[in-house]
KELO-949861 format. One record per residue (C-alpha): x, y, z. Coordinates in steps of 0.25 Angstrom, whole numbers, plus 5000, padded with zeros to 4 digits. Example, Ala and Ser with C-alpha at 12.3 -4.5 7.8 and 13.67 -1.06 7.14 Angstrom:
<nodes>
504949825031505549965029
</nodes>
This chain:
<nodes>
503849955039502749865035501249885037500749835050499549745048498849835058498949955048498349875036496949925040497350065040498050045026496849985020495950095026496850205020496950135007495450125006495350275010496250314998495450224988494050274993494350414997493750395011494350415025494350325037494550335052495650235056495450245071493950235070494150115060494950035070496150035060497550025066498350155065499850175063500650185075501950245070502450315058502950185052501550135053501050255045502050245034501750095033500350135030500850235020501650125013500450025012499450135007500550174996500650034992499150024990499050164983500250154973501250254968501750364977501850504971502650564982502750584997502450695008503350725019503350805032504250815044503050785053503150755068502950655078502650505074502450535059503750615057504150625046502950615038503050545024501850505015501750455001500850524991500150424982500250444967498750414966498450544974499350634965498550744958499050814945499350964947498051034944497250904945496150864955496150804968494950734974494450784988493750714999493150825006494450915007495850895003497150955009498051035001499551055003500451144994501851084995503251074989503450934983504750874977504750774966505850664966506550664953507450544955507750434965508350484978509750434981509450404995508750455008508750605010508650725001509650714989510550824984510350894975508850884978508450954965509050824958508050734965506850824968505950934961504951024969503451024965502351104971501251004976499950994983499750884993498350834994497950795008496850705013496650595023496150455022495850465037494750525046494350545060495350575072496450475066496550555053497450655061498350545067499750575062500150425059498850405052499050525043500450475040499850345036498850415028499950475019499950595028498650625022499150645008498050644997498850674985499850764978499750874967501150914961501451024951502651024942504051014948504951144949505951144938507451184941507351164956508651194962508351114975508051234984507151204996505751254998505451315012504651445012503851464999502851544992501551464990500051474987498951384988497551414983496351314985495051364979494851504985495851484997497251534996497851435006499251485004499851604997501251645002502451595010502351445014503351355020503651205018503451125030504751125038505251235029505951155019505351065007506751005005506850965020505450895019505850825006507150785013506350725024505550635014506850595007507450555021506350475027505450415016506350295012505550195004504250235010503150215000504150184989505050304993505250434986505250404971505550494958504350574954503750574968503450704976503850734990502950844996503550935007502350995015501251095014501451235012500051275015499551185027498451085024497151155019495951065014495051095002493751034996493550984982493351094972494651174977495651214967497051214974498351284968499651294975500851374971502251364977503151484972504351424964503751294963502351304956500851274957500051154960498551134960497451034962495951034961495150974973493950894967
</nodes>
């Protein structure tokens, strides 16, 4: 689906927000809003074309008019493991299981054997919005705004993975003096591979499609806590590894 001319102002405002580190209120600005999931995905494609390379995708089963949720993660927003992420007020942190694509997919759906195509990695998704005001909580606007993705931190991939699923895991997330998570945690929906399969089934060529080297993230193990600049964040998923980032 091509971008409606009515949505060009929203695309321009979102792109300016990415470049300037500011937020805006679409409804208060008189900007036309997406009316469908297809509209929101068309906005994603326009923003991605302007921002450049894609480092991965986020996916969720979702509900209602936005289901299923897919959104690209810009390569410009990737932070090296142990590196620093810039904060505007507060930044959301989600500890997740990611899967890096090793070689091109043979078609739609999750290929078998999965371990020939993907390798798991512990990741931290960085979460922030380019929106403000009441419209910031509108599902279609959040989807258009890359489902509020603000970046990705990924640790080293797991060597010798046998393709087994991740559902219930042991995990720990520490942010400054706060222990956000320490113990059992469950991947949204109960299966990381089911979420990966959903992305492989529905993504198609959206924002260039899933390409080797890109990472698919499968949902938060810790909810969505927010932290200010000056916070050191470290997450560990048992059997996968540790990933960390400094908020500055």
